[in-house]
BAFI-3210 file (N, C-alpha, C; in Angstrom, 3 decimals, decimal comma, padded with zeros to 6 digits):
// residues 271
n [1|2|3|4|5|6|7|8|9|10|11|12|13|14|15|16|17|18|19|20|21|22|23|24|25|26|27|28|29|30|31|32|33|34|35|36|37|38|39|40|41|42|43|44|45|46|47|48|49|50|51|52|53|54|55|56|57|58|59|60|61|62|63|64|65|66|67|68|69|70|71|72|73|74|75|76|77|78|79|80|81|82|83|84|85|86|87|88|89|90|91|92|93|94|95|96|97|98|99|100|101|102|103|104|105|106|107|108|109|110|111|112|113|114|115|116|117|118|119|120|121|122|123|124|125|126|127|128|129|130|131|132|133|134|135|136|137|138|139|140|141|142|143|144|145|146|147|148|149|150|151|152|153|154|155|156|157|158|159|160|161|162|163|164|165|166|167|168|169|170|171|172|173|174|175|176|177|178|179|180|181|182|183|184|185|186|187|188|189|190|191|192|193|194|195|196|197|198|199|200|201|202|203|204|205|206|207|208|209|210|211|212|213|214|215|216|217|218|219|220|221|222|223|224|225|226|227|228|229|230|231|232|233|234|235|236|237|238|239|240|241|242|243|244|245|246|247|248|249|250|251|252|253|254|255|256|257|258|259|260|261|262|263|264|265|266|267|268|269|270|271]
n.u [016,490|014,751|013,425|011,886|010,155|008,856|007,207|005,806|004,281|002,735|001,353|-000,177|-001,845|-003,193|-004,775|-006,187|-007,343|-010,068|-008,044|-009,152|-008,307|-006,423|-007,836|-006,475|-003,241|-000,255|002,688|006,242|007,896|009,695|007,725|007,942|007,660|007,982|007,361|004,604|003,433|003,375|001,273|-001,365|-003,403|-005,489|-003,412|-001,749|000,701|003,647|006,095|009,353|010,890|012,802|015,001|015,857|017,434|015,455|016,238|015,431|014,888|017,011|019,084|021,662|022,523|023,803|022,697|023,101|023,871|024,099|025,778|025,756|028,141|030,168|030,552|029,549|027,160|026,897|024,685|023,849|021,286|019,068|019,083|016,577|014,811|013,297|011,126|010,163|007,337|005,723|002,601|000,575|-002,450|-003,174|-005,344|-007,597|-009,748|-010,465|-012,181|-011,977|-009,269|-009,527|-011,228|-009,481|-007,343|-009,080|-009,785|-007,175|-006,040|-007,883|-007,153|-004,431|-004,899|-006,083|-003,738|-001,545|000,420|001,847|000,414|001,627|001,091|001,423|003,894|007,041|009,921|013,041|011,795|010,174|011,684|012,478|011,855|010,911|008,512|006,799|006,166|003,793|003,012|001,191|002,309|002,590|002,877|005,017|007,187|009,565|010,640|009,337|006,542|006,077|008,660|009,883|008,127|009,047|011,727|011,197|010,182|007,320|003,774|002,174|000,696|-001,825|-000,993|-000,225|001,764|003,275|005,014|006,964|008,384|011,145|013,166|016,472|019,171|022,300|024,492|026,998|026,998|028,908|031,061|032,253|034,181|032,654|032,533|034,069|035,179|035,381|036,978|036,895|038,511|038,831|039,738|041,527|042,398|045,872|046,677|048,346|046,800|044,306|041,001|039,724|037,137|035,768|033,976|032,693|031,664|029,626|028,589|026,155|026,506|025,222|026,736|028,952|027,628|028,456|027,085|024,583|022,834|021,886|019,232|017,710|019,473|020,589|023,106|026,277|028,867|030,782|031,098|030,385|027,843|027,041|024,785|022,834|020,377|020,593|019,843|017,550|019,384|021,354|023,208|025,102|026,290|028,314|028,851|031,626|033,395|036,068|039,524|041,367|041,365|038,328|035,209|032,780|029,407|026,700|023,203|020,748|017,302|016,128|017,570|020,220|023,589|026,680|030,157|032,585|036,139|037,487|039,728|040,129|041,374|040,200|040,419|037,870|034,747|032,787|030,471|029,895|027,069]
n.v [-003,779|-001,507|-001,795|-003,779|-002,721|-001,011|-002,733|-003,955|-001,875|-001,505|-003,809|-003,665|-001,377|-001,871|-003,880|-002,545|-000,181|-000,628|-001,938|-002,821|-005,374|-004,001|-001,543|000,786|001,928|001,401|003,329|003,965|005,563|008,632|011,389|013,184|015,763|014,356|011,778|011,864|012,697|010,334|008,774|006,643|005,594|005,607|006,436|005,819|007,400|006,662|008,442|008,052|010,199|011,107|009,749|008,640|008,105|006,904|008,262|008,017|005,464|003,874|001,397|-000,091|-002,503|-005,593|-008,783|-011,958|-015,251|-018,439|-020,990|-023,728|-025,030|-024,461|-021,651|-018,280|-016,112|-012,965|-010,266|-006,920|-004,950|-004,017|-000,970|001,706|002,780|005,919|005,999|008,245|009,028|010,640|011,011|010,892|011,417|010,496|011,324|011,526|013,216|015,456|014,739|011,968|011,683|012,908|011,132|008,598|009,818|010,181|007,481|006,328|008,096|007,182|004,506|004,902|006,075|003,876|002,221|002,011|000,458|-001,945|-004,807|-008,034|-009,635|-008,495|-008,245|-008,295|-009,928|-009,402|-008,350|-010,274|-011,914|-010,492|-009,637|-007,239|-004,705|-002,890|000,318|002,905|006,243|009,402|012,546|016,155|017,649|019,369|018,493|017,685|018,926|022,119|021,716|023,027|023,836|021,262|020,273|021,904|021,223|018,668|019,578|019,770|020,310|021,828|019,512|018,395|016,372|013,740|012,812|010,106|008,131|005,374|003,326|001,309|-001,823|-001,976|-004,131|-003,517|-004,492|-006,817|-010,101|-011,048|-013,620|-015,733|-017,349|-018,342|-016,321|-017,557|-017,068|-014,230|-011,569|-009,225|-006,361|-004,545|-001,576|001,071|004,137|004,806|003,145|-000,198|-002,399|-004,640|-005,939|-009,080|-010,216|-013,037|-014,400|-017,320|-019,468|-021,941|-024,865|-027,384|-030,571|-033,269|-036,303|-037,628|-036,185|-033,242|-030,966|-031,111|-029,478|-029,505|-028,759|-027,498|-028,636|-029,024|-027,249|-026,631|-025,331|-027,048|-026,692|-023,994|-021,439|-021,213|-021,908|-023,080|-023,788|-024,944|-023,034|-022,779|-023,164|-024,828|-023,266|-022,082|-019,970|-018,645|-016,145|-014,649|-016,617|-017,982|-017,876|-020,966|-024,404|-026,273|-027,957|-029,090|-029,936|-031,744|-032,372|-034,079|-033,602|-036,258|-037,548|-038,388|-037,912|-036,119|-035,115|-032,726|-031,722|-028,665|-025,738|-022,376|-019,338|-020,914|-022,743|-023,895|-024,885|-026,531|-029,255|-032,772|-034,935]
n.w [-027,732|-027,548|-029,979|-029,271|-027,378|-028,987|-030,491|-028,575|-027,572|-030,011|-030,092|-027,810|-028,318|-030,492|-029,352|-027,326|-028,427|-029,844|-032,894|-035,821|-038,356|-040,853|-040,527|-039,280|-039,630|-037,799|-037,069|-036,686|-037,674|-038,494|-038,314|-040,722|-043,443|-045,885|-045,222|-044,166|-046,699|-048,297|-047,235|-047,369|-046,159|-042,921|-040,185|-037,178|-035,675|-033,761|-032,592|-031,391|-029,599|-027,598|-025,549|-021,990|-018,845|-016,174|-013,233|-010,769|-010,394|-010,149|-009,198|-007,726|-006,525|-006,536|-007,336|-005,881|-006,844|-005,937|-007,639|-007,315|-007,589|-006,022|-006,611|-007,602|-009,055|-009,972|-010,386|-011,617|-011,418|-014,228|-015,894|-015,707|-018,256|-019,757|-022,510|-024,669|-026,462|-029,120|-030,097|-032,894|-035,036|-038,464|-041,016|-043,838|-043,061|-040,627|-038,424|-038,322|-037,596|-034,993|-033,847|-033,805|-032,079|-029,730|-028,833|-028,824|-026,335|-024,374|-024,443|-023,394|-020,844|-019,544|-019,059|-016,888|-016,233|-018,803|-019,774|-019,284|-021,219|-023,636|-024,064|-025,839|-027,734|-026,003|-023,641|-022,707|-021,203|-019,040|-015,552|-014,724|-014,738|-017,478|-017,417|-017,920|-018,531|-019,033|-020,278|-020,270|-023,452|-023,813|-022,253|-022,746|-025,241|-027,112|-028,773|-031,328|-031,952|-032,306|-034,644|-036,397|-036,783|-038,016|-040,400|-041,095|-040,727|-037,895|-035,532|-033,753|-030,831|-028,610|-025,811|-024,705|-022,181|-021,880|-019,517|-019,354|-018,998|-019,197|-019,861|-019,141|-017,946|-017,652|-016,227|-013,339|-012,368|-009,915|-007,325|-004,121|-001,263|001,585|004,126|006,172|007,450|010,125|011,377|014,395|015,811|017,646|016,284|015,467|017,411|017,903|018,981|017,946|017,448|016,335|014,272|012,861|010,349|009,021|006,370|004,749|002,712|002,623|001,119|-000,974|-000,355|-002,861|-004,835|-005,516|-006,697|-005,629|-003,220|000,209|002,031|005,216|007,269|010,279|011,857|013,728|015,754|017,759|021,295|021,453|021,155|018,669|016,111|013,481|010,763|007,615|004,744|001,672|-000,213|000,757|002,199|004,966|007,801|009,946|012,448|014,083|014,804|016,621|015,807|014,983|015,643|015,071|015,484|013,434|013,897|012,497|011,637|009,776|008,650|008,545|010,544|010,188|011,162|011,956|011,980|011,229|011,081|011,375|010,387|011,283|010,102|007,201|003,885|003,035|004,422|003,762|003,965|003,631|003,180]
ca.u [015,528|013,994|012,514|010,757|009,212|007,973|006,395|004,969|003,287|001,976|000,447|-001,286|-002,701|-004,138|-005,962|-006,842|-008,222|-009,128|-007,876|-009,434|-007,284|-006,440|-008,643|-005,456|-001,797|000,686|003,952|007,191|008,825|009,665|006,562|008,337|006,644|008,065|006,615|003,315|003,082|003,301|000,318|-002,649|-004,333|-005,369|-002,200|-001,322|002,299|004,295|007,448|010,172|011,603|013,521|015,356|016,750|017,284|014,622|017,216|014,784|014,551|018,300|019,517|023,133|022,675|023,822|021,932|024,147|023,151|025,184|025,645|025,838|029,509|031,081|030,862|028,351|026,896|026,513|024,078|023,379|019,706|018,958|018,708|015,011|014,739|011,993|011,041|009,109|006,584|004,885|001,710|-000,303|-003,205|-003,220|-006,292|-007,957|-010,841|-010,055|-013,024|-011,270|-007,988|-009,823|-011,735|-008,419|-006,615|-009,678|-009,580|-005,874|-005,981|-008,569|-006,268|-003,421|-005,474|-006,316|-002,634|-000,412|001,451|001,404|000,147|002,883|000,783|001,785|005,456|007,577|011,296|013,619|011,107|009,430|012,681|012,685|011,105|010,556|007,137|006,772|005,119|003,390|002,334|000,936|002,848|002,240|003,668|006,182|008,041|011,025|010,708|008,430|005,950|006,289|010,139|009,807|007,608|009,839|012,795|010,503|009,699|006,033|002,977|001,892|-000,442|-002,352|-000,265|-000,225|002,936|003,197|006,149|007,049|009,687|011,340|014,288|017,729|020,372|023,427|025,776|027,233|027,062|030,220|030,945|033,488|034,318|031,817|033,142|033,771|035,651|035,446|037,652|036,751|039,561|038,393|040,781|041,636|043,224|047,100|047,030|048,467|045,791|043,055|040,176|039,397|035,976|035,769|032,591|032,824|030,333|029,781|027,547|025,896|026,354|025,127|028,083|028,924|027,096|028,820|026,286|023,387|022,959|020,932|018,484|017,097|020,326|021,145|024,742|026,577|030,052|030,925|031,835|030,091|026,531|026,580|024,199|021,648|019,735|020,943|018,622|017,207|020,638|022,197|024,248|025,075|027,329|028,556|029,693|032,201|034,104|037,416|040,578|041,811|040,736|036,949|034,507|031,360|028,394|025,537|022,250|019,929|015,879|015,852|018,403|021,603|024,460|028,228|030,930|033,854|036,985|037,866|040,612|039,746|040,687|040,565|039,816|036,478|033,835|031,554|030,278|029,124|026,131]
ca.v [-003,721|-000,512|-001,994|-004,726|-001,753|-000,469|-003,855|-004,148|-000,788|-001,665|-004,978|-003,019|-000,308|-002,780|-004,645|-001,784|001,016|-001,562|-001,566|-004,029|-005,573|-003,079|-000,207|001,720|001,388|002,148|003,471|004,440|006,337|010,182|012,113|014,179|015,968|013,373|010,417|012,079|012,924|008,962|008,121|006,264|004,938|006,341|005,862|006,348|007,538|006,756|008,801|007,869|011,392|011,263|008,515|009,179|007,163|007,330|007,948|007,730|003,956|003,348|000,379|-000,917|-003,739|-006,748|-009,953|-012,885|-016,547|-019,773|-021,969|-025,181|-025,713|-023,635|-020,291|-017,554|-015,359|-011,521|-009,463|-005,777|-004,697|-003,299|000,494|001,778|003,879|006,443|006,226|009,306|008,718|011,631|010,139|011,754|010,403|010,934|010,694|012,618|014,060|015,743|013,862|010,716|011,981|013,153|009,915|007,852|010,112|009,946|006,186|006,199|008,630|006,343|003,462|005,441|006,332|002,474|001,509|002,637|-000,728|-002,589|-006,126|-008,789|-010,677|-007,884|-008,223|-008,869|-010,013|-009,457|-007,983|-011,537|-012,526|-009,490|-009,680|-005,859|-004,219|-001,800|001,310|004,064|007,496|010,493|013,765|017,267|017,507|020,148|018,046|017,758|020,090|022,575|021,032|023,951|023,649|019,807|020,154|022,819|020,344|017,520|020,159|019,446|021,242|021,581|018,812|017,848|015,293|013,199|012,236|008,800|007,795|004,003|003,096|-000,136|-002,046|-002,087|-004,792|-002,913|-004,942|-008,244|-010,853|-011,398|-014,841|-016,010|-018,168|-017,862|-016,002|-018,581|-016,421|-012,756|-010,910|-007,757|-006,010|-003,251|-001,020|002,456|004,757|005,030|001,956|-001,582|-003,372|-004,881|-007,137|-009,582|-011,141|-014,032|-015,058|-018,473|-020,081|-023,134|-025,535|-028,821|-031,235|-034,587|-037,189|-038,127|-035,127|-032,054|-030,033|-031,143|-029,205|-030,059|-027,523|-027,921|-029,411|-028,492|-027,207|-026,137|-025,332|-027,581|-025,938|-022,652|-021,215|-020,857|-023,044|-022,597|-024,416|-024,503|-022,497|-023,454|-023,412|-025,407|-022,682|-021,741|-019,240|-018,329|-014,903|-014,446|-017,821|-017,621|-018,443|-022,026|-025,649|-026,543|-029,044|-028,673|-031,007|-031,595|-033,416|-033,939|-033,730|-037,624|-038,014|-038,528|-036,883|-036,517|-034,058|-032,336|-030,889|-027,444|-024,612|-021,035|-019,345|-022,008|-022,542|-024,481|-025,342|-027,397|-030,514|-033,713|-035,667]
ca.w [-026,539|-027,825|-030,892|-028,576|-026,659|-030,135|-030,860|-027,221|-027,600|-031,053|-029,787|-026,741|-028,889|-031,588|-028,731|-026,504|-028,931|-030,546|-034,050|-036,771|-039,327|-041,944|-040,307|-038,905|-039,527|-036,570|-037,649|-035,761|-038,534|-037,982|-039,192|-041,674|-044,424|-046,890|-044,711|-044,506|-048,064|-048,785|-046,676|-048,297|-045,096|-041,776|-039,539|-035,934|-035,490|-032,371|-032,798|-030,318|-029,898|-026,535|-024,367|-020,896|-017,879|-015,115|-012,421|-009,469|-010,146|-010,231|-008,201|-008,178|-005,540|-007,165|-006,754|-005,976|-006,803|-005,964|-008,808|-006,996|-007,842|-005,160|-007,183|-007,412|-010,354|-009,416|-011,703|-011,244|-011,918|-015,360|-015,936|-015,955|-019,310|-020,250|-024,010|-024,928|-027,743|-029,617|-030,584|-033,750|-035,996|-039,827|-042,002|-044,740|-042,472|-039,238|-037,545|-038,328|-036,547|-033,702|-033,297|-033,372|-031,036|-028,531|-028,433|-028,128|-025,103|-023,611|-024,146|-022,523|-019,489|-018,994|-018,911|-015,858|-016,490|-019,886|-019,400|-019,783|-022,453|-024,802|-024,111|-027,103|-027,643|-024,746|-022,761|-022,222|-020,334|-017,932|-014,454|-014,406|-015,478|-018,499|-016,781|-018,852|-018,109|-020,000|-019,787|-021,298|-024,825|-023,898|-021,114|-023,283|-026,294|-027,425|-030,106|-032,566|-032,334|-032,822|-035,960|-037,475|-037,327|-038,902|-041,739|-041,231|-040,075|-036,353|-035,378|-032,385|-030,442|-027,304|-025,401|-023,936|-021,873|-021,296|-018,545|-019,893|-018,362|-020,233|-019,268|-019,615|-017,219|-017,760|-014,971|-012,831|-011,832|-008,957|-006,142|-003,038|-000,012|002,664|005,359|006,096|008,708|010,401|012,247|014,921|016,851|017,885|015,478|016,123|018,229|017,451|019,375|017,120|017,699|015,035|014,039|011,815|009,907|008,156|005,489|003,992|001,898|002,790|-000,121|-000,902|-000,648|-004,305|-005,718|-005,040|-007,204|-005,015|-001,860|001,279|002,965|006,326|007,825|011,635|011,996|015,011|016,051|019,008|022,182|021,105|021,038|017,291|015,475|012,554|009,881|006,272|003,744|000,651|-001,072|001,489|002,802|006,412|007,962|011,521|012,753|015,491|015,223|017,060|015,128|015,653|015,253|015,703|015,008|013,024|014,035|011,599|011,699|008,821|009,079|008,920|011,727|009,772|011,850|011,878|012,336|010,472|011,760|010,515|010,836|011,237|009,023|006,206|002,511|002,945|005,503|003,124|004,614|002,635|003,997]
c.u [014,531|012,853|011,566|009,781|008,418|006,879|005,132|003,954|002,367|000,864|-000,722|-002,295|-003,682|-005,186|-006,688|-007,758|-009,569|-009,024|-008,240|-008,463|-007,695|-007,322|-007,587|-004,150|-001,197|001,998|004,744|008,248|008,739|008,558|006,832|007,297|006,756|007,354|005,214|002,661|002,909|002,128|-000,793|-003,773|-004,256|-004,200|-002,183|000,304|002,946|005,703|008,239|011,183|012,726|013,744|016,236|016,470|016,188|015,318|016,676|014,704|015,877|018,643|020,951|023,531|022,642|023,235|022,927|023,574|023,988|024,747|025,643|027,045|030,365|031,346|029,548|028,235|026,282|025,951|023,571|022,145|019,977|018,590|017,270|015,318|013,596|012,130|009,826|008,480|005,650|003,904|000,693|-001,097|-003,157|-004,326|-006,630|-008,894|-010,230|-010,842|-012,471|-010,089|-008,502|-010,628|-010,681|-007,704|-007,617|-009,609|-008,142|-005,591|-006,721|-007,742|-005,047|-003,677|-005,581|-004,848|-001,493|000,735|000,950|001,425|001,200|002,229|001,175|003,049|005,848|009,042|012,185|012,851|010,239|010,400|012,836|011,660|010,534|009,366|007,693|005,645|004,932|002,584|002,130|001,390|002,511|003,313|004,888|007,228|009,394|011,559|009,484|007,923|006,247|007,745|010,214|009,345|008,331|010,930|012,215|010,119|008,277|005,222|002,402|000,674|-000,900|-001,693|-000,525|001,175|002,926|004,644|006,314|008,459|010,113|012,723|015,384|018,747|021,405|024,606|025,847|027,461|028,489|030,157|032,358|033,319|033,268|032,762|032,944|034,446|035,872|035,869|037,441|037,797|039,171|039,687|040,900|042,631|044,619|047,515|047,307|047,491|044,660|042,224|039,715|037,959|035,927|034,596|033,138|031,475|030,679|028,646|027,339|025,570|025,965|026,305|027,876|028,319|027,264|027,947|024,989|023,491|021,710|020,466|018,098|018,150|020,894|022,559|025,020|028,101|030,209|031,810|031,443|028,481|026,073|026,014|023,097|021,355|019,915|019,649|018,499|018,534|021,645|023,186|024,082|026,170|027,351|029,344|030,314|032,796|035,532|038,504|041,096|041,161|039,280|036,402|033,073|030,515|027,302|024,526|021,152|018,483|015,480|016,801|019,802|022,467|025,807|028,871|031,996|034,765|037,579|038,916|040,023|041,024|041,072|040,033|038,501|035,965|032,731|031,566|029,581|028,409|025,954]
c.v [-002,615|-000,906|-003,078|-003,759|-001,229|-001,730|-004,101|-003,069|-000,959|-002,805|-004,491|-002,355|-000,956|-003,479|-003,727|-000,768|000,377|-001,152|-002,801|-004,219|-004,744|-001,693|000,852|001,185|002,142|001,969|004,091|005,134|007,853|010,712|013,362|014,545|014,786|012,068|010,714|012,136|011,438|008,263|007,964|005,716|005,657|005,606|006,754|006,237|007,580|007,061|008,798|009,159|011,757|009,928|008,977|008,052|007,783|007,286|007,706|006,318|003,211|002,504|-000,283|-002,061|-004,891|-008,033|-011,100|-014,408|-017,583|-020,578|-023,438|-025,904|-024,902|-022,356|-019,678|-016,633|-014,052|-010,685|-008,218|-005,707|-003,872|-001,830|000,674|003,174|004,609|006,612|007,039|009,293|009,838|010,915|011,016|010,847|011,214|010,255|011,883|013,697|014,310|014,975|012,686|010,669|012,144|011,798|008,890|008,249|010,177|008,572|005,821|006,717|007,756|005,002|003,522|005,578|004,770|001,764|002,254|001,657|-001,680|-004,156|-006,918|-009,573|-009,990|-007,808|-008,833|-008,970|-010,075|-009,108|-009,203|-012,069|-011,659|-009,752|-008,392|-005,454|-003,161|-000,838|002,303|005,117|008,651|011,790|014,849|017,365|018,435|019,702|017,952|018,920|020,711|022,008|021,888|023,868|022,285|019,701|021,014|021,854|019,311|018,021|019,796|020,281|020,924|020,777|018,446|016,427|014,950|012,596|011,195|008,269|006,217|003,894|001,520|-000,519|-002,292|-002,833|-004,329|-003,569|-006,407|-008,885|-011,088|-012,617|-015,093|-017,142|-017,642|-017,539|-016,896|-017,983|-014,773|-012,311|-009,685|-007,342|-004,699|-002,794|000,442|002,912|005,097|004,040|000,590|-002,448|-003,596|-006,157|-007,693|-010,619|-011,753|-014,511|-016,212|-018,917|-021,117|-023,730|-026,823|-029,637|-032,687|-035,369|-037,813|-037,091|-033,867|-030,884|-029,967|-030,618|-029,615|-029,046|-028,179|-028,784|-028,581|-028,575|-026,465|-026,218|-025,909|-026,610|-024,369|-022,515|-020,956|-022,186|-022,522|-023,923|-024,080|-023,951|-023,423|-023,820|-024,069|-024,756|-022,344|-020,927|-018,874|-017,158|-015,272|-015,915|-017,686|-018,419|-019,880|-023,430|-025,805|-027,632|-028,776|-029,910|-030,738|-032,777|-033,179|-033,962|-035,208|-038,223|-038,726|-037,554|-037,311|-035,258|-033,961|-031,440|-029,621|-026,516|-023,370|-020,161|-020,559|-021,840|-023,036|-024,903|-026,016|-028,728|-031,544|-034,656|-037,193]
c.w [-026,996|-028,925|-030,364|-027,909|-027,740|-030,401|-029,781|-027,319|-028,788|-030,804|-028,737|-027,450|-029,773|-030,566|-027,847|-027,119|-029,205|-032,077|-034,885|-037,723|-040,503|-041,604|-040,083|-038,913|-038,315|-037,217|-036,529|-036,488|-038,097|-038,937|-039,849|-042,799|-045,607|-046,458|-044,970|-045,869|-048,887|-048,331|-047,540|-047,432|-043,741|-040,904|-038,079|-035,722|-034,230|-032,597|-031,637|-030,414|-028,726|-025,621|-023,426|-019,822|-016,646|-013,724|-011,015|-009,189|-010,243|-009,016|-008,550|-007,211|-006,376|-006,686|-006,926|-005,843|-006,981|-007,022|-008,611|-006,987|-007,037|-005,741|-006,991|-008,735|-009,707|-010,661|-011,236|-012,006|-013,157|-015,177|-016,329|-016,940|-019,802|-021,773|-024,172|-026,329|-028,076|-030,549|-031,558|-034,477|-037,373|-040,564|-042,860|-044,066|-041,188|-038,131|-037,356|-037,473|-035,260|-032,962|-033,010|-032,213|-029,676|-028,096|-028,091|-026,835|-024,156|-023,114|-023,192|-021,111|-018,745|-018,656|-018,102|-016,136|-017,719|-019,436|-020,067|-020,962|-023,732|-025,161|-025,376|-026,923|-026,203|-023,494|-021,865|-021,091|-019,057|-016,877|-014,238|-015,230|-016,461|-018,073|-018,060|-018,104|-019,201|-019,421|-020,524|-022,406|-024,805|-022,816|-021,478|-024,297|-026,649|-028,697|-031,302|-032,839|-033,034|-034,427|-036,934|-037,824|-038,152|-040,039|-041,972|-040,521|-038,799|-036,383|-033,953|-032,051|-028,942|-027,051|-024,304|-023,523|-021,226|-020,498|-018,919|-019,256|-019,651|-019,507|-019,873|-018,986|-017,398|-016,584|-014,539|-012,189|-011,175|-008,012|-004,826|-001,865|001,135|004,039|005,154|007,504|008,958|011,495|012,851|015,830|016,767|016,950|016,122|017,110|017,496|017,621|018,133|017,458|016,531|015,250|012,847|011,563|008,809|007,611|004,886|003,261|002,447|001,538|000,120|-001,315|-002,061|-005,265|-005,413|-005,680|-006,551|-003,639|-001,061|002,084|004,146|007,432|009,230|011,785|013,104|015,008|017,350|019,984|022,360|021,139|019,605|016,705|014,511|011,571|008,579|005,497|002,673|-000,320|-000,419|002,181|004,187|006,790|009,465|011,780|014,070|015,829|015,584|016,272|015,805|015,001|016,013|015,000|014,604|013,010|013,191|011,718|010,779|009,344|009,274|009,825|011,579|010,503|011,733|012,227|011,331|011,276|010,809|011,194|010,422|011,308|008,060|004,846|002,262|004,256|005,108|003,827|003,662|003,694|003,321]
res [m|f|n|d|a|d|e|t|l|k|q|y|l|t|a|a|i|p|i|a|n|g|e|v|d|i|s|f|e|r|p|s|r|e|w|s|g|r|l|s|r|p|t|l|n|c|f|l|y|d|i|r|e|r|s|g|f|r|d|d|t|a|t|r|i|a|d|g|k|g|g|f|r|a|q|r|p|p|r|r|i|d|l|s|y|m|v|t|a|w|a|r|e|a|e|d|e|h|r|i|l|a|r|t|l|a|a|m|y|r|a|g|e|i|d|r|r|f|f|q|g|h|l|l|e|s|e|y|p|v|l|a|r|i|v|p|p|d|h|v|a|k|p|a|d|l|w|g|v|l|d|n|e|l|r|t|s|l|v|w|v|l|t|v|p|l|d|a|f|t|p|v|e|g|p|l|v|t|t|r|e|l|h|v|g|a|i|g|e|d|w|r|e|t|f|i|q|v|a|g|t|a|h|r|r|g|a|p|g|e|t|v|p|g|v|r|v|s|v|a|g|t|a|l|r|m|v|t|g|p|d|g|r|f|n|f|p|g|v|p|p|g|d|h|t|i|r|f|e|t|e|d|g|v|s|g|e|r|a|i|s|v|p|g|s|s|y|d|i|e|l]
***
């Protein structure tokens, strides 16, 4: 994922600075003395020197999607990770370095969010944006100390932080919940009041994987009634235990009913 962020950053800078073919190289290597000694062309170096979670964006609320076969798929959102790049320019003349840095800084100011047309690799599959912000060069480490570790001379640098999504969690698959029971009572007493919620899906007869939206569903003898959603699902809170009849009617006037027992294993209906 991080290499995809590198390539995305490269594509953006090439277009936004802009960089003509062969005019300036873009490198993500450590700007050590050995590396800089091998340079023969003007180079913009984007050194990834810090990785950490942007904890303010953390969200552990899983998204549940019905699979149309009586099950569901739950996926926790990705973690949002800050990638801190130290950006430096390398050329024979100082004025060339300053020209490259000025164009780069202008491109950085124009991008609070990287346009999706520059996305590469796994980022193309993500629905989350890639955010970008400029920060002071000492927001993680002091520049002089960092250059000392790199065994190179202190250079003018910009720090650009990209916030990228990292899919860290495997989706969980399982059966859909059809019955939910809530028991309410006073602590220390045996008495309990029970609330039961039941849920089901309207299917096309002979095609269990095809759900039917817009079906009016009700529980006979009660005020419980609703219309199935886009996924064909319906649910009723506060259904008393015992035997009941579910009545249904489609948008084109097809109606019917089905006997159920609460609690039960399924309340699905076929049309």
